[in-house]
C-alpha positions as CSV (number, residue, x, y, z in Angstrom):
1,M,-299.1,-59.7,72.1
2,G,-298.7,-57.9,69.2
3,R,-298.6,-54.3,69.4
4,S,-300.9,-51.8,67.1
5,R,-301.8,-48.0,67.3
6,G,-305.2,-49.8,68.9
7,G,-303.2,-51.1,71.2
8,L,-302.1,-54.6,72.9
9,T,-303.7,-57.7,70.5
10,T,-303.8,-61.7,70.1
11,K,-304.8,-63.8,67.4
12,I,-306.3,-67.1,69.1
13,H,-305.8,-70.3,66.6
14,A,-308.3,-73.0,67.6
15,L,-308.1,-76.3,65.6
16,V,-311.8,-78.4,66.4
17,D,-313.0,-81.5,65.5
18,A,-316.6,-82.4,63.8
19,D,-318.5,-81.6,67.0
20,G,-317.0,-78.0,67.3
21,L,-314.6,-79.4,70.3
22,P,-311.2,-78.1,70.4
23,I,-308.4,-80.2,70.0
24,R,-305.4,-77.7,70.2
25,L,-304.8,-74.1,71.1
26,S,-302.1,-71.5,70.3
27,L,-302.0,-67.5,70.2
28,T,-299.9,-65.1,68.1
29,A,-299.5,-61.2,68.0
30,G,-302.0,-59.6,66.4
31,Q,-300.3,-58.7,63.9
32,T,-299.0,-62.9,62.8
33,H,-301.0,-63.4,59.2
34,D,-303.2,-66.9,60.0
35,S,-301.5,-69.3,58.2
36,K,-298.4,-68.5,60.3
37,P,-299.4,-71.4,63.1
38,A,-301.1,-73.0,61.0
39,L,-298.9,-76.4,59.8
40,D,-298.7,-76.8,64.3
41,L,-301.5,-76.5,64.4
42,I,-302.4,-79.9,61.9
43,E,-299.0,-81.5,61.9
44,D,-300.8,-84.7,63.9
45,I,-303.9,-84.3,61.2
46,K,-304.9,-88.1,60.2
47,E,-305.2,-90.2,56.7
48,E,-307.8,-89.0,55.0
49,A,-309.3,-86.3,57.0
50,I,-310.9,-83.3,55.9
51,L,-309.2,-79.9,56.9
52,L,-312.2,-77.0,56.5
53,A,-310.4,-73.4,56.4
54,D,-310.9,-69.9,55.3
55,K,-308.8,-68.2,52.5
56,A,-306.1,-67.1,54.9
57,Y,-304.9,-70.5,55.5
58,D,-304.8,-70.9,51.3
59,T,-301.2,-71.1,51.3
60,D,-299.1,-73.7,49.2
61,A,-297.0,-75.2,52.3
62,L,-299.9,-75.9,53.5
63,R,-301.9,-78.1,51.2
64,A,-298.4,-79.5,50.3
65,F,-298.3,-80.5,53.8
66,T,-301.9,-82.5,54.0
67,T,-301.7,-83.9,50.7
68,A,-298.4,-85.6,52.0
69,R,-300.5,-86.3,55.4
70,R,-302.8,-88.0,52.6
71,A,-305.5,-85.8,53.5
72,W,-307.6,-83.0,52.6
73,A,-307.2,-79.4,52.6
74,N,-311.1,-78.1,51.7
75,I,-310.1,-74.2,51.6
76,P,-311.3,-71.8,49.5
77,P,-308.1,-70.3,46.9
78,K,-307.4,-67.0,47.6
79,A,-308.6,-64.2,44.0
80,N,-305.2,-64.5,42.9
81,R,-303.7,-67.3,42.7
82,K,-302.9,-69.1,39.8
83,Q,-303.7,-72.8,40.6
84,S,-307.5,-74.1,40.5
85,F,-307.8,-76.6,43.5
86,T,-310.6,-79.3,44.0
87,F,-313.0,-76.9,46.7
88,S,-316.4,-77.9,47.8
89,K,-318.8,-76.0,48.8
90,W,-321.1,-78.2,50.3
91,L,-318.6,-79.2,52.5
92,Y,-317.3,-75.8,53.9
93,R,-320.5,-75.2,54.8
94,H,-319.1,-77.3,58.3
95,R,-316.6,-74.8,58.8
96,N,-319.2,-72.8,61.1
97,L,-318.3,-75.6,63.5
98,V,-315.0,-73.4,64.3
99,E,-317.0,-69.9,64.9
100,R,-318.8,-71.5,66.8
101,F,-316.1,-72.3,68.6
102,F,-315.2,-69.1,69.4
103,N,-318.6,-67.9,70.4
104,K,-319.0,-69.9,72.8
105,L,-314.9,-69.2,73.8
106,K,-316.6,-65.4,73.9
107,H,-319.4,-66.4,76.6
108,Y,-315.8,-66.2,79.0
109,R,-316.1,-62.7,80.3
110,G,-312.4,-62.8,81.0
111,I,-311.3,-63.9,77.2
112,A,-313.9,-61.6,75.2
113,T,-312.2,-58.9,77.0
114,R,-308.3,-60.0,77.6
115,Y,-308.0,-58.9,80.8
116,D,-304.5,-60.8,81.1
117,K,-301.8,-59.0,79.5
118,N,-299.5,-62.0,80.0
119,P,-299.6,-64.4,77.0
120,E,-299.1,-67.5,78.6
121,N,-301.6,-66.6,81.3
122,F,-304.2,-65.3,78.4
123,L,-303.3,-69.4,76.9
124,A,-303.8,-71.1,80.5
125,A,-307.2,-69.1,80.2
126,V,-308.6,-70.2,76.8
127,K,-307.6,-73.7,77.3
128,L,-309.2,-73.6,80.7
129,A,-312.4,-71.7,79.1
130,S,-312.3,-74.9,76.6
131,V,-312.7,-77.2,78.9
132,C,-315.5,-76.1,80.2
133,I,-316.8,-76.1,77.0
134,W,-315.4,-80.3,76.4
135,L,-317.8,-80.6,79.9
136,K,-320.6,-78.9,79.4
137,N,-320.8,-81.0,75.8
138,Y,-320.4,-84.3,77.5
139,E,-322.8,-83.7,80.5
140,S,-325.2,-82.3,77.0
141,T,-324.5,-85.8,74.8
142,T,-324.8,-88.4,78.4
């Protein structure tokens, strides 16, 4: 948990699949930059996978990692980026699956209001809610 003038803050980082279901989750302090835990989240990325992420994840390290894994990072370049990269707006519109996952996660009151002050307990609650999201998806497909 990070501390700021507003109090304790936390960021949830998620890697979701093509159905918007969580694959990997991590937690960082609120003041930590989004790109810090990104390499840990995508360490098992498969060949020819497409990584969709927002501008906060536009780092040379992340792009080099995905290229080394023979995957493609479809990330919009930051405004101050000197190099240009291939970017597909059509594919990028599917990034809303991540936002939809966070919306589903916020339906769980304890997560939306962040009752747990202990980071391990809060991450456990997020993972438990993620399992419930997986189960609801499984029920709807069968």
